C-alpha positions in Angstrom: -60.5 -75.9 8.4 -62.0 -73.1 10.3 -59.2 -74.7 13.3 -57.1 -74.2 11.3 -57.4 -70.4 9.4 -57.8 -69.5 13.6 -55.1 -71.2 14.4 -53.2 -69.6 12.1 -54.5 -65.8 12.9 -53.3 -66.4 15.9 -49.5 -67.5 15.9 -49.7 -64.3 12.6 -51.5 -62.3 16.0 -48.7 -63.9 18.5 -45.2 -62.8 15.9 -47.1 -59.7 15.6 -47.2 -58.7 19.6 -43.9 -60.4 19.9 -42.5 -58.3 17.3 -44.0 -55.0 18.3 -42.3 -56.7 21.8 -38.6 -57.1 21.6 -38.1 -54.3 18.0 -38.5 -51.7 21.1 -35.9 -53.5 23.2 -33.3 -54.7 20.7 -33.4 -50.5 19.9 -32.6 -49.8 23.5 -30.0 -52.5 22.7 -28.7 -50.8 19.8 -28.5 -47.3 21.1 -26.7 -48.7 24.5 -23.5 -50.5 22.9 -23.7 -47.5 20.2 -22.8 -45.2 23.5 -20.5 -48.0 24.7 -18.9 -47.6 21.6 -18.6 -44.2 21.5 -17.1 -44.2 25.1 -14.5 -46.5 24.2 -13.7 -44.5 21.7 -14.0 -41.4 24.2 -11.9 -43.9 26.4 -8.9 -44.5 24.2 -8.9 -40.6 22.3 -8.4 -39.6 25.8 -6.1 -42.1 26.8 -4.1 -41.4 24.0 -4.2 -37.1 24.2 -3.0 -37.5 27.5 0.0 -39.6 26.7 1.1 -37.2 23.7 0.0 -39.4 21.3 -2.8 -38.3 18.7 -4.6 -41.4 17.0 -2.9 -41.6 14.3 -5.1 -40.9 11.2 -5.5 -40.5 7.1 -4.0 -36.9 7.5 -1.1 -37.7 9.4 -0.9 -40.9 6.8 -0.8 -39.7 3.9 1.9 -37.7 4.9 4.1 -40.2 6.3 7.2 -42.0 4.3 6.7 -45.8 3.6 9.7 -46.6 6.1 7.3 -44.6 9.0 3.9 -46.5 6.9 5.8 -50.2 7.9 7.3 -49.0 11.1 3.4 -48.2 12.4 2.2 -51.4 10.8 5.5 -53.4 12.5 5.1 -51.5 16.3 1.5 -52.6 15.4 2.2 -56.0 14.8 4.7 -56.7 17.5 2.0 -55.7 19.8 -0.6 -58.2 18.7 2.1 -61.1 18.2 3.1 -60.5 22.0 -0.2 -60.7 23.2 -0.4 -63.7 21.5 2.4 -65.4 22.3 1.8 -64.8 26.0 -2.1 -66.3 25.8 -0.4 -69.3 24.7 1.9 -69.7 27.0 -0.1 -67.8 29.9 -3.9 -69.7 29.2 -5.5 -66.4 31.9 -4.7 -64.0 29.4 -6.6 -65.9 26.4 -9.6 -64.0 25.4 -11.5 -62.4 22.6 -10.1 -59.2 22.8 -8.6 -56.9 20.9 -5.7 -58.0 20.0 -6.6 -61.6 19.7 -9.3 -60.7 17.2 -6.5 -58.6 14.8 -3.9 -61.2 15.6 -6.6 -63.4 13.8 -7.9 -61.0 10.5 -4.9 -60.1 9.6 -2.8 -64.3 10.0 -0.8 -64.4 6.4 -1.1 -61.5 6.2 2.6 -58.9 4.9 3.2 -55.2 6.5 3.2 -54.2 2.6 0.0 -55.4 1.8 -1.2 -53.5 4.8 -0.3 -50.7 4.6 -1.4 -50.5 0.6 -4.6 -51.5 2.0 -4.6 -48.7 4.0 -3.5 -46.2 0.9 -5.8 -47.8 -0.7 -8.9 -47.0 1.3 -7.4 -43.2 1.0 -7.0 -43.0 -2.2 -10.3 -43.3 -3.1 -11.9 -41.9 0.1 -10.6 -38.5 0.6 -13.0 -37.5 2.6 -12.1 -39.8 5.1 -8.9 -38.3 6.6 -10.8 -38.2 9.6 -10.9 -42.4 10.4 -7.6 -43.7 12.0 -5.9 -46.0 10.8 -6.5 -48.2 12.9 -10.3 -48.7 12.7 -9.0 -48.6 8.6 -7.1 -52.1 9.3 -9.6 -53.2 11.4 -12.7 -52.3 8.9 -10.8 -53.4 5.9 -8.5 -56.1 6.4 -9.2 -57.9 10.1 -13.1 -58.1 9.7 -14.4 -59.5 7.0 -11.8 -62.1 8.1 -14.0 -62.7 11.6 -16.7 -64.9 12.5 -17.4 -62.4 15.6 -16.4 -59.1 17.6 -13.8 -59.1 20.2 -15.3 -60.7 23.2 -17.6 -62.5 21.3 -20.2 -59.6 20.3 -21.8 -59.4 17.2 -20.3 -57.8 13.9 -21.0 -55.0 12.7 
């Protein structure tokens, strides 16, 4: 009986030591991942600004006509569909990239349903007008349907 108690106590202590040593590493990993995401966001914004094409946010979305909204989503869907077809034809292009994940998450959706989802988001969240439309599409439509994120990374 005494040996079992010692073994249990030793296991509990080992678990505590393990958790104490892993927690800072996990925090470091999350911080590095957050820094990487922030850098990607900054790079995308910079690249679009250099092209004279700022990110479309809720502010622009609310001012857009229904036709303009459909055209925006249509353009996104065209790029995603073309990349999906190319990846099917050329296996070397297959990747778990942004387009493949968007394709996976938006499968079976109609353009007007996507537009309505974005409209509903900004109506329900007026304080988030600065959030990019593509971020709303990702968070509200794509991400909930995915098992893994871009390049197999965990979804957060």
